[in-house]
C-alpha positions as CSV (number, residue, x, y, z in Angstrom):
1,M,17.5,-11.2,-7.0
2,T,19.7,-13.2,-9.4
3,T,22.2,-11.6,-11.8
4,K,24.2,-12.9,-14.7
5,D,26.8,-14.2,-12.3
6,T,24.4,-15.5,-9.6
7,P,22.8,-18.8,-10.6
8,L,19.1,-19.4,-10.0
9,P,18.2,-21.6,-7.1
10,A,17.6,-25.2,-8.5
11,H,13.8,-25.0,-7.8
12,L,13.6,-21.9,-10.1
13,D,15.9,-23.2,-12.8
14,P,14.0,-24.6,-15.7
15,K,17.1,-26.7,-16.7
16,T,16.4,-28.9,-13.5
17,Y,13.0,-30.0,-14.8
18,P,10.9,-31.9,-15.4
19,R,10.6,-33.1,-11.8
20,T,8.6,-36.3,-11.6
21,Q,7.5,-39.0,-9.2
22,H,6.0,-42.4,-10.1
23,D,4.5,-44.9,-7.7
24,E,4.2,-48.1,-9.8
25,S,2.2,-50.0,-7.1
26,K,-0.6,-47.4,-7.2
27,N,-0.1,-46.2,-10.8
28,I,0.4,-42.6,-9.7
29,H,2.4,-40.2,-11.9
30,L,3.3,-36.7,-10.8
31,T,5.0,-34.1,-13.0
32,L,6.2,-30.5,-12.5
33,T,7.5,-29.0,-15.8
34,Y,8.3,-25.8,-17.6
35,M,7.3,-27.5,-20.9
36,P,3.8,-27.5,-22.5
37,L,1.6,-30.2,-21.1
38,D,0.8,-33.2,-23.4
39,A,-2.6,-34.7,-22.6
40,T,-1.8,-37.9,-24.5
41,I,1.0,-38.7,-22.2
42,Y,-1.1,-38.3,-19.0
43,L,-4.0,-40.4,-20.4
44,S,-1.6,-43.2,-21.5
45,Q,0.0,-43.2,-18.0
46,T,-3.3,-44.0,-16.4
47,S,-5.0,-46.2,-18.9
48,S,-5.7,-49.8,-18.0
49,P,-7.5,-52.8,-19.7
50,A,-9.6,-52.9,-16.5
51,A,-10.7,-49.3,-16.9
52,G,-14.2,-48.5,-18.1
53,A,-13.5,-44.8,-17.7
54,N,-10.6,-42.5,-18.4
55,T,-11.1,-38.8,-17.7
56,L,-8.9,-35.9,-18.4
57,F,-9.1,-32.3,-17.1
58,L,-7.0,-29.5,-18.6
59,G,-7.0,-26.1,-16.8
60,T,-6.0,-23.5,-19.4
61,T,-5.1,-19.8,-19.3
62,R,-8.1,-17.7,-20.3
63,D,-7.8,-14.3,-21.9
64,T,-9.7,-12.3,-19.2
65,F,-10.1,-12.2,-15.5
66,E,-12.6,-9.9,-13.7
67,G,-12.9,-7.7,-16.8
68,R,-9.1,-7.3,-17.3
69,S,-7.4,-8.7,-20.4
70,V,-4.8,-11.3,-19.4
71,S,-1.5,-11.6,-21.3
72,Q,-0.3,-14.7,-19.6
73,L,0.1,-16.5,-16.3
74,S,3.3,-17.5,-14.5
75,Y,3.6,-20.3,-12.0
76,T,6.2,-21.1,-9.3
77,S,6.5,-23.8,-6.6
78,Y,8.9,-25.4,-4.3
79,P,9.1,-28.9,-5.9
80,P,10.0,-31.1,-2.9
81,L,7.0,-29.9,-0.9
82,T,4.7,-29.6,-3.9
83,L,5.4,-33.2,-5.0
84,K,4.8,-34.5,-1.5
85,T,1.4,-32.8,-1.4
86,L,0.4,-34.0,-4.8
87,K,1.4,-37.5,-3.8
88,E,-0.9,-37.3,-0.7
89,I,-3.7,-36.0,-2.8
90,A,-3.3,-38.8,-5.4
91,E,-3.0,-41.5,-2.9
92,A,-6.2,-40.4,-1.0
93,A,-8.1,-40.4,-4.3
94,V,-6.8,-43.9,-5.3
95,E,-7.9,-45.2,-1.9
96,K,-11.3,-43.5,-1.8
97,H,-12.4,-44.2,-5.3
98,Q,-10.4,-47.5,-6.0
99,L,-8.7,-45.8,-9.0
100,L,-6.6,-47.7,-11.5
101,G,-4.4,-44.7,-12.2
102,V,-3.8,-41.0,-11.5
103,S,-1.6,-38.5,-13.3
104,I,-1.2,-34.9,-12.1
105,A,1.0,-32.6,-14.1
106,H,1.4,-28.9,-13.4
107,R,3.3,-26.5,-15.6
108,L,5.6,-23.9,-14.1
109,G,6.9,-20.6,-15.6
110,V,5.0,-18.7,-18.2
111,V,1.7,-20.2,-19.5
112,P,0.3,-18.2,-22.4
113,V,-3.4,-17.7,-23.1
114,G,-5.0,-20.9,-24.4
115,E,-2.3,-23.3,-23.0
116,A,-2.8,-25.7,-20.1
117,S,-1.3,-25.1,-16.7
118,I,-2.7,-28.3,-15.1
119,A,-3.6,-31.8,-16.4
120,I,-5.3,-34.4,-14.3
121,A,-5.9,-37.9,-15.8
122,V,-7.9,-40.5,-13.9
123,S,-8.6,-44.2,-14.7
124,S,-11.4,-46.1,-13.0
125,G,-13.6,-49.2,-13.5
126,H,-16.6,-46.9,-13.8
127,R,-17.3,-43.4,-14.9
128,A,-18.9,-42.1,-11.7
129,A,-15.8,-42.7,-9.7
130,A,-13.6,-41.2,-12.4
131,W,-15.6,-38.0,-12.7
132,R,-15.8,-37.5,-8.9
133,A,-12.2,-38.3,-8.3
134,G,-11.0,-36.0,-11.1
135,E,-12.9,-33.1,-9.6
136,E,-11.8,-33.9,-6.1
137,I,-8.2,-34.1,-7.1
138,L,-8.4,-30.7,-8.9
139,E,-10.0,-29.0,-5.9
140,A,-7.5,-30.6,-3.5
141,C,-4.6,-29.4,-5.7
142,K,-6.1,-25.9,-5.8
143,E,-6.6,-25.8,-2.0
144,R,-3.4,-27.6,-0.9
145,A,-0.6,-27.7,-3.5
146,E,2.2,-25.2,-2.9
147,I,1.9,-23.6,-6.3
148,W,1.5,-19.8,-6.8
149,K,0.5,-17.9,-9.9
150,R,1.2,-14.4,-11.1
151,E,-1.6,-13.1,-13.4
152,E,-0.1,-10.7,-15.9
153,F,-2.4,-8.3,-17.6
154,V,-2.3,-6.6,-21.0
155,D,-2.4,-3.2,-19.3
156,G,1.0,-4.0,-17.6
157,G,-0.4,-4.8,-14.2
158,M,0.1,-8.1,-12.4
159,E,-1.0,-9.9,-9.2
160,W,0.3,-12.9,-7.3
161,R,-2.3,-15.3,-6.2
162,A,-2.4,-18.6,-4.3
163,N,-4.6,-21.2,-6.0
164,A,-6.7,-21.5,-2.9
165,D,-7.8,-17.8,-3.2
166,R,-10.7,-18.8,-5.5
167,D,-13.4,-21.5,-5.5
168,A,-14.4,-23.7,-8.4
169,E,-16.7,-20.9,-9.7
170,G,-13.8,-18.4,-9.6
171,R,-15.3,-16.5,-6.6
172,L,-12.9,-15.1,-4.0
173,R,-12.9,-17.3,-0.9
174,V,-13.7,-15.6,2.4
175,A,-11.3,-16.4,5.2
176,S,-13.1,-18.1,8.1
């Protein structure tokens, strides 16, 4: 536990953010930040005159989960490992779908109801590849990225969850 005289570890200190990576050769942009996400930035990072499709996904904090009123979510990660994983995910998508650009941004810290915690922008020559790639990137981020969330409820309760705990429909994954 940190106190007034004990500094936060750098990976938990919002003053050491945003943490970004950019691979110019593949047009990959990665961001971990404590600030609200700006969809316009992520779309502009991936746009290209050669693109016939630009897609954007924003994952937002909803006000209920399994019948409980949610007050907010809070996210944490270990940035060096998280950025490495996000880079692997983005590179695989670029190769598989011949993407012209990928931007993955994840917000850390408190994310109030209605605000975005993740933004994924994808640019491609055609819409089919962009739609598929965007969803595949999101699912890979949920399954693999070292990001944990704490759901905080209006009734005062809270639960820590790994993103991989739930599938795309919100159902609990069963360990195999």
